[in-house]
N, C-alpha and C positions, 0 to 999 in steps of 0.2 A: 415332682421328682419321683421316679419309680421306687417303691418301697417306703415312701414318705420322705420328709426332709432329713438331711444329715444331722446327727446329734453332735454335740461338742466332743464327745468322746471319739466318734468316727473321724471328725476333723483332726483331732490329735493323732489318730492312727495314720491319716493321710500325711500329716506333717513328718511323722516318724518315717513313713515309707519314702518320702522325698529325700529326707536327710540320709537315708541308706541307699539312695540312687536307684530305688526300685522303679520299673516301668509302671505306667498307669494301670495297665492290664492286671498286673500282679497285685497292686494296692486294692484294685477293685475286687479281685477274687478273694482276697482276705477279708474284705468288708462284705462280701456277698452282694455287690452292687454292680450295675452296668458300668463298663469302662467309660462310657460317655458321661456319666454322672461325676466321676472323679476328674475327668478331663476338664469339664465345664467349671467344676468347683475351683480347681487349681487356677485356670486361666482367668476367671473373673475376680480372683483374689490375690493378684500380684504375680502369678506365674510360679514355675517350680523353684526359682531361686529366692523368691521374696514371700512365699506363702507362710502365713502365720495362723495357727488354728483359732486362737482367741479372737484375733482381729477379724477373720473370716466369719466366725459365728456371729459377732456383733453386727458386721456389715449386712449379713443375710437377714437378721432380725429387723434392721432398719429398712431394707428394701421391701420386705414383706409388709411392714407397717405402712410405707408410703404408697405402695401400688395396689393394696387390696381393694379400696373403693373404685379405683380407675379400672381394675381388672373386671370387677363386677359389672360396671357400666358398659365396658367394651363387649363383654359376653352377651349382654342384653341387646345392645344396639347393632352388633355385627354377627348375625347368625352364620354358621359355617355352611358352605355348599356341600351337596352330596352326602349329607348326614354325618359329616366329620365331627369328631370330638374336639371341641374348641381347646380344652386343656391339653390334649394330646398334641394337637398342632402347635400350640405355643411352646410346648416342651421340645418338640422336634425342631422348630425354628431356632430356639435358643441353643440347642445342641449343634445344629448346622453352622450357626454363626461362630460359636466357640471353636469348632474344628477349623473353620477358614481362618480365624484369628491365629490359631496355633500354626497354620501353614505360612503366616507372614502378613496377612491383610490387616489393616487398621480396623477398629471396631465398626465405624460407620460404613466403610466400604463393605465389610463382611455383612452387615445388616441389610444394606441395599441389595447385594447379590442374593441373600436369602430370600428377600421379598420377590425378586425377579424369578428365582428358581421355582418358587412354590406357588406362584400365582396361576390359576387356570387360563387367565386371559393371554399369557405369554409375554406381556409387556405392561409397563406402567408409565404414566406421566410423572413429572416432578411433583405435581400437586397431589397426585395419589400416593406417591412415596412419602411425602410430607405428612399426609393424614394418617397413613398406616403406621409410620414409625414415631409420630408425634415429636417431630423435631423441626427446627427452622428450615426454611427454604435454602438459606445459605449453607447449612450443613449438607443438604442433598446436593446442591450444586458443586460443592467441593468434592464430595465423594464420587459423583459421576465423572468429574473431570479427571480424577485419578484413575477410576476404573477404565475410562476411555483411553487414557495414556497407556495402559497396560493391555489394551485390546481385550478386555473382559466384558464390556458391554458395547452395544452399538445403538445409534439413534435413528429413527425414521419419523417422517411426518404423517400424521393421520389426516382423515378427511376434514378435520377442523383446524388444520395447520398447527396442531400442537406437536412438540417433540414427545416421542414415546421412546422408552428405553427398553431394550430387550436383550436376552441371551439366547444363543442357539448353538448347534453343533459346530458351525463353521467358525464361531468365535473361539471355541476351545482349540481348533486347529490354529487359528491366527495367533492365539496367546502363546501356544506351544512353539510355533515358529519364531515369534518375537523372543522368547526365552533362548532359543538356540542362536539367534543373531546376537543377543547380548553376550553369549559365550564366545562367539566369533570375535567380538570386539576385545574381550579379555585375553583371547589367544594372541591376537595381533599385538596388544600392548605388552604382553609377557615376552613375546619374541623381540619386540623393540628393546626391551630391557637387556636381553641377551647380548645384543650388539653393543649397548652402552657399557655394560659391565665387564665385557670381555668374555669370549666363548670358552675359555679354559678356566674360569673362576667358579668356586662353589656356588656363589649367588646366581651366576648365569645358568649353571646346571639345574639349580632349583627352579628357576623360571622356565626353562625349557621342559622340565618334567610337568610343571603346571600347564603349560601350553598344550603338550601332547595329550595329557589327561582330558582337558576341556574340549580339545579338538575332537577326540574320539567320542566324548559324551554328546557334543553338538551334532555330529554326524549321525549318531544313533538315535537321538531325539527326532531329527528331521526325517529320517527314514521311517521311524515308527509312526510318526504323525501322518506322513503320506500314505502309508499302508492302512492305518486306521481310517483316514478319511475316504479312502477308496472303498473299503469294506462297508463303512456305515452309510456311504451315499449310493451304494449299489442298489439297482432297482429290485423291488421285492421279488423273490423267486430265483434271482441270479445265483448260480452256484460256481464253484471253482472250475467246472467243465465248461463254462460259457467263455472263459478267456484264459489266456496263458497264466500259469501260477508263478509268483516269484520264486526264484531258486530253481526253476526247471527250464533252462534255456532250450529253445527249439521245440517246446511243446505248444503247438497252436490250438486254436478252437477245435480242431478235428481230433486232437489227442495224438497227432502223428509225432 
């Protein structure tokens, strides 16, 4: 952890900051710590509504005692590629996992995605994920099934006919579009409620406002995803002069 492990006094300051509804960045500033340190500390110890300084301190001491021998063995048996600092990599992976959990992913799903994002190979088999995360194959299978259902990972067969799981730019596009489609279903359901509850009632007006808001968000997300996909997948060296630019009707490749 940057700057050393959090002290019990620092954890009490975190608890006080949460009680005062301070954002993580402000709590971190007062502690002179990275925001990621505070975010990780809170999320792994009950979240912002259940964080308790004394319980968090004891839990951290227990985790450190349990994992120290395993961490030493792991560092010796799995040297990092490209001269990377093994401790820094582990710290970063823990931070990445915590941030994804804060965005709504369950812990195992977040850990699997972190592995896939940070591996140089670009993909991993279920057996490789099991070994890297030191969990059961069933845990990996359950996490993969969930991530696939959310369009966050995809699988392909390698030359040995093993399933490999990977993430790429196209998956981000697909996951974003899936999120927009989920909004579309909410819009349709909300407007169905307008008809059921009566168009001139306060409840129906509330549902219509929800539908209009989500409809706008869905359209904006889809448009942004399409634009980002076009830009990111453009051939190297392509510039805005090579094709008509959005928002400039009538401007063709020649610039006329």
